[in-house]
C-alpha positions in Angstrom: 26.2 11.0 4.2 28.6 13.3 5.0 32.3 13.0 4.0 34.9 13.2 7.3 36.7 15.8 7.8 39.7 13.7 7.9 38.7 11.5 4.9 41.3 11.2 1.9 39.1 13.8 -0.1 39.1 16.2 2.5 41.4 19.6 2.7 43.0 18.0 5.8 43.0 14.1 4.1 44.8 16.0 0.8 47.7 17.8 2.9 48.0 14.0 4.7 48.6 12.6 1.2 50.7 15.7 0.2 52.9 14.7 3.6 53.0 10.8 3.1 54.3 11.7 -0.8 57.2 14.0 0.7 57.8 11.4 3.3 58.3 8.4 0.4 60.2 10.7 -2.5 62.4 13.0 -0.3 64.1 13.7 -3.5 60.8 15.5 -5.0 60.5 17.4 -2.1 63.3 19.9 -3.5 61.7 23.7 -4.3 61.6 23.2 -8.1 59.0 20.0 -7.6 57.0 21.6 -5.0 54.2 22.9 -7.4 54.1 19.3 -9.0 53.2 18.2 -5.5 50.4 21.0 -5.1 49.1 20.1 -8.7 48.7 16.3 -7.0 47.4 18.0 -3.9 44.3 20.4 -5.7 43.5 17.4 -8.3 42.8 15.2 -4.9 40.7 17.7 -3.8 38.9 18.3 -6.7 38.4 14.6 -7.0 37.1 14.4 -3.1 34.3 17.0 -4.2 33.0 15.1 -7.1 33.3 11.8 -4.7 30.7 13.7 -2.7 28.5 14.5 -5.4 28.4 10.9 -6.8 27.3 9.7 -3.6 24.7 12.5 -2.9 23.1 11.3 -6.1 22.8 7.7 -4.8 21.5 8.6 -2.1 18.0 10.7 -3.9 18.2 7.4 -6.3 17.7 5.5 -3.2 14.6 7.1 -1.4 13.0 7.3 -5.4 13.4 3.2 -5.7 10.4 3.7 -3.3 7.9 4.8 -6.1 6.6 2.2 -9.2 4.0 2.4 -11.0 1.3 0.1 -11.5 -1.4 -0.4 -13.8 -5.1 -0.4 -13.2 -7.1 -3.7 -13.5 -10.1 -4.1 -13.8 -12.4 -4.4 -11.1 -9.6 -1.9 -8.6 -10.9 0.7 -6.4 -8.6 3.4 -4.6 -9.8 1.4 -1.4 -8.8 -2.0 -2.9 -5.3 -0.3 -4.5 -4.6 0.9 -0.5 -5.8 -2.5 1.3 -3.2 -4.1 -2.1 -0.2 -1.7 -1.1 -0.8 -0.9 2.7 -1.2 2.9 2.0 -4.4 5.1 3.1 -6.2 5.3 -0.6 -6.4 9.0 0.4 -2.4 8.7 -0.3 -2.8 7.5 -3.8 -5.3 9.7 -4.6 -3.2 13.0 -3.8 -0.1 11.4 -5.5 -2.1 11.0 -8.6 -3.6 14.0 -8.5 -7.2 12.5 -7.9 -10.5 13.5 -6.6 -13.6 11.5 -5.0 -15.2 12.5 -8.0 -12.3 10.5 -10.6 -13.2 6.3 -11.4 -10.1 4.7 -12.5 -9.9 3.1 -15.5 -8.1 -0.2 -17.0 -4.7 0.5 -17.7 -4.6 3.7 -16.3 -0.7 4.4 -14.9 -0.6 5.0 -11.3 2.3 6.0 -9.0 2.3 4.1 -6.1 4.9 4.6 -3.4 5.9 1.5 -1.4 6.1 2.0 2.8 9.0 0.9 4.3 9.4 -2.6 5.3 9.9 -2.9 8.9 12.8 -5.2 10.4 10.3 -6.9 13.1 7.9 -7.8 10.3 10.8 -9.8 8.4 11.5 -11.6 11.6 8.0 -12.5 12.4 7.5 -14.0 9.0 10.0 -16.3 9.2 8.7 -17.7 13.1 6.1 -20.4 12.4 4.7 -20.2 16.1 4.6 -16.9 16.2 2.4 -17.0 12.6 0.1 -19.9 14.0 -0.3 -17.9 17.0 -1.5 -14.8 14.7 -3.8 -17.1 12.3 -5.8 -19.0 16.0 -6.1 -14.8 17.3 -7.5 -14.0 13.8 -9.9 -17.2 14.1 -11.1 -15.7 17.8 -11.4 -12.1 16.7 -14.0 -12.4 13.0 -17.0 -10.4 13.7 -20.4 -12.2 14.2 -22.2 -11.4 10.7 -25.8 -11.2 10.1 -27.3 -11.5 6.4 -28.0 -8.4 5.1 -31.1 -8.7 3.5 -34.5 -9.5 5.0 -34.1 -13.1 3.7 -31.3 -15.8 2.0 -31.9 -16.0 -1.3 -30.0 -18.7 -3.3 -26.3 -18.5 -3.9 -25.3 -17.3 -7.7 -21.5 -17.4 -7.8 -19.8 -18.7 -4.7 -17.0 -17.7 -3.4 -14.0 -19.1 -4.5 -10.1 -18.5 -4.7 -9.1 -20.5 -8.0 -6.2 -18.7 -9.7 -8.1 -18.9 -13.3 -11.3 -17.5 -11.9 -11.1 -16.2 -8.6 -14.5 -14.7 -7.3 -13.8 -12.8 -3.6 -17.5 -12.4 -2.6 -20.7 -13.7 -2.5 -23.0 -12.9 -5.7 -26.6 -13.9 -4.3 -29.6 -14.3 -7.0 -32.1 -11.7 -7.0 -35.1 -11.4 -4.6 -38.2 -9.4 -4.1 -36.5 -8.3 -0.7 -34.1 -5.3 -2.2 -33.2 -3.1 1.4 -29.7 -4.0 2.4 -28.5 -3.6 6.1 -24.9 -3.6 7.4 -24.2 -7.5 8.9 -22.3 -6.0 11.4 -21.6 -2.3 13.4 -19.0 -0.5 12.0 -18.2 2.9 10.4 -18.6 3.6 6.4 -15.5 4.0 4.7 -15.9 4.0 1.1 -19.0 5.0 -0.8 -18.6 4.7 -4.5 -19.6 3.4 -8.1 -18.0 1.0 -10.0 -18.6 -0.9 -13.3 -20.1 -4.1 -13.3 -21.1 -3.4 -9.3 -23.0 -0.2 -9.5 -23.1 1.7 -6.6 -21.1 -0.1 -3.0 -20.4 0.2 0.1 -17.7 -0.8 2.9 -17.9 -1.1 6.2 -15.0 -1.1 8.4 -15.5 -3.3 11.5 -13.3 -4.0 14.7 -10.0 -5.9 14.2 -9.0 -5.2 10.8 -12.2 -6.5 9.3 -14.4 -4.8 6.2 -17.7 -5.9 4.2 -18.5 -4.8 1.3 -21.8 -4.2 -0.3 -22.3 -3.7 -4.4 -25.3 -3.6 -6.8 -26.6 -0.9 -5.0 -29.2 1.4 -6.9 -29.8 4.1 -3.7 -26.6 4.6 -1.1 -28.2 6.4 2.2 -25.4 6.6 4.1 -22.4 8.9 3.9 -18.3 7.8 4.3 -17.2 8.1 7.9 -20.8 7.5 9.1 -21.5 5.0 12.1 -24.1 2.2 11.8 -25.4 -0.8 13.5 -26.9 -3.6 11.9 -30.5 -1.8 11.6 -29.5 0.6 9.7 -30.5 0.2 5.7 -27.3 1.2 3.8 -29.2 1.0 0.5 -31.5 -0.6 -2.0 -30.5 -2.8 -4.7 -30.9 -2.4 -8.2 -33.6 -4.0 -10.3 -33.2 -7.5 -11.3 -29.4 -8.0 -10.0 -28.5 -9.2 -6.3 -26.4 -8.5 -3.7 -22.6 -8.8 -4.3 -21.7 -9.6 -0.4 -17.8 -9.6 0.7 -15.7 -10.0 3.8 -11.9 -8.9 4.0 -9.6 -9.1 6.9 -6.7 -6.7 5.9 -6.6 -7.2 2.1 -7.3 -10.8 1.9 -10.6 -11.6 1.3 -12.4 -14.5 3.3 -15.6 -16.6 2.6 -18.4 -15.2 4.0 -20.4 -18.3 3.8 -18.6 -19.2 6.8 -19.0 -16.5 8.9 -22.4 -15.3 7.8 -25.3 -16.4 10.0 
């Protein structure tokens, strides 16, 4: 914010103030009182500089409000936090001086810079018709998923959105078939390891969808690699069943409704 040339606290503005004082109090315009009026002029000019720096400090304070602190929860990954806060997860690593080899630990504090909210997104959220159209479009754009294993084992833990015990994917029971393949063609977005899920792979698909494959002992793909449904992603840990998750943006979807 820049103070205008004709504002009260600019040099020109202070001269105008002095002029109005002289007009309002002509008796003060005597030569012996001019030093007092000059002092008034000087005070207002200095006050203008002070106000300028106060306004400037508010501008910087407003910019810093976009940065917040986040406490890492169990199960958090850089990728999931990127989806949650709608930023590139590499940026989160950059803001916090992290490398690909650094793991996240529950209780750790991360700096998160929130993206600016677009005005048209606010308007769209209030438009019911627009929301309904988008939901229908999402339904039609969901990928056709093939089962990642050769045979479908029984489900050990089902998908649920219950607030007291959420489970964002499906955990299958262990079986003798341990080779894991992509449920749909896509691009390998993340290859990482996390406590409780062993090694895992995240594949990005069309229209904002992604799939997660966890409890892997070995991984045979790399980040950035394009894969089809016949490519082997890796093999499961002995005695572990496949954990499979389907996401659209940052929201988890029940994969049992989509997988063949």
